[in-house]
C-alpha positions in Angstrom: -3.2 -42.3 19.0 -1.6 -43.6 22.2 -0.4 -40.7 24.3 1.4 -43.1 26.6 4.0 -43.7 23.9 4.1 -40.2 22.3 4.8 -37.1 24.3 2.8 -33.9 23.9 5.9 -32.4 22.5 6.2 -35.1 19.8 2.5 -34.8 19.0 2.4 -31.0 18.7 5.9 -30.1 17.6 7.6 -26.8 18.5 5.7 -24.7 16.0 2.3 -25.5 17.5 3.6 -25.0 21.0 5.1 -21.7 20.0 1.8 -20.7 18.3 -0.2 -21.6 21.4 2.1 -19.6 23.6 1.9 -16.6 21.3 -1.9 -16.8 21.2 -1.9 -17.1 25.0 0.1 -13.9 25.4 -2.1 -12.1 22.9 -5.0 -13.0 25.2 -3.0 -11.9 28.3 -2.4 -8.5 26.7 -6.2 -8.0 26.4 -6.8 -9.1 30.0 -6.0 -6.2 32.4 -5.8 -8.3 35.6 -3.2 -10.5 33.9 -1.4 -7.9 31.9 -0.5 -5.8 35.0 1.5 -8.8 36.2 4.0 -8.0 33.4 5.1 -4.4 34.1 7.5 -4.5 31.1 5.7 -3.4 28.0 7.2 -6.2 25.9 5.7 -9.7 26.6 8.2 -11.4 24.3 10.6 -12.5 27.1 7.7 -14.0 29.1 6.5 -15.7 25.9 10.0 -17.2 25.3 10.2 -18.5 28.9 6.8 -20.2 28.7 7.7 -21.7 25.3 11.0 -23.1 26.7 9.2 -24.4 29.8 6.4 -26.1 27.9 8.9 -27.8 25.5 10.6 -29.1 28.6 7.6 -30.4 30.5 5.9 -31.8 27.4 8.9 -34.1 26.6 11.2 -32.0 24.4 14.7 -30.6 24.8 15.7 -29.4 28.3 16.7 -25.9 27.1 14.7 -24.4 30.0 16.7 -26.2 32.6 19.9 -25.2 31.0 19.0 -21.5 30.9 16.7 -21.1 33.9 17.4 -24.0 36.3 14.6 -26.0 38.0 11.2 -24.5 37.3 10.1 -24.1 40.9 6.8 -22.8 39.6 5.1 -22.0 42.9 8.1 -20.2 44.2 8.6 -18.2 41.0 5.0 -17.1 41.1 4.7 -16.4 44.8 5.3 -12.7 44.4 1.8 -12.4 42.9 -1.4 -12.8 44.8 -3.1 -15.6 42.8 -6.6 -16.3 43.7 -9.4 -18.3 42.0 -10.4 -15.4 39.8 -6.9 -14.8 38.5 -6.5 -18.6 37.9 -9.8 -18.6 35.9 -8.6 -15.6 33.8 -5.3 -17.4 33.1 -7.0 -20.6 32.2 -9.5 -18.8 29.9 -6.5 -17.2 28.1 -4.8 -20.6 27.8 -7.9 -22.5 26.7 -8.6 -19.8 24.0 -5.0 -20.2 22.8 -5.4 -24.0 22.7 -8.5 -23.5 20.6 -6.4 -21.6 18.0 -4.2 -24.6 17.2 -5.3 -27.7 15.3 -4.7 -30.7 17.6 -6.2 -34.1 18.3 -8.9 -34.4 21.0 -6.8 -36.5 23.3 -3.9 -34.1 23.2 -6.3 -31.2 23.8 -7.6 -33.0 26.9 -4.1 -33.7 28.1 -3.1 -30.1 27.7 -6.2 -28.8 29.5 -5.8 -31.3 32.3 -2.1 -30.3 32.7 -2.9 -26.5 32.7 -5.8 -27.0 35.2 -3.6 -28.9 37.6 -0.8 -26.3 37.3 -3.1 -23.3 37.7 -4.7 -24.9 40.8 -1.2 -25.4 42.2 -0.4 -21.7 41.7 -3.3 -20.4 43.9 -1.7 -18.8 47.0 -4.6 -16.6 48.3 
């Protein structure tokens, strides 16, 4: 498959992205250092925001922009002290979530590369 012609969104589809995000937040719920970043008991709103964001960045509809505006990821996350350890915990949760969905190797690599780049960008400590 040529990923230059097909977006991650087209390759995975919304159901797999939604499933990956759901697995990610199940992992977050079991990771105390990450779970405490979500003081509300319900992770569903965060799950919905990440789902909409990923659909947007992976080449799908721009619902995120319409509802939330420009992502400004670093600024939105600056309220939390994000160090290498927190980044690694976050990536572990995301990589475990990626492993739960059935995807082609090149799409898996594209996802992992994207999340590593973004997680590194979020470090502010």
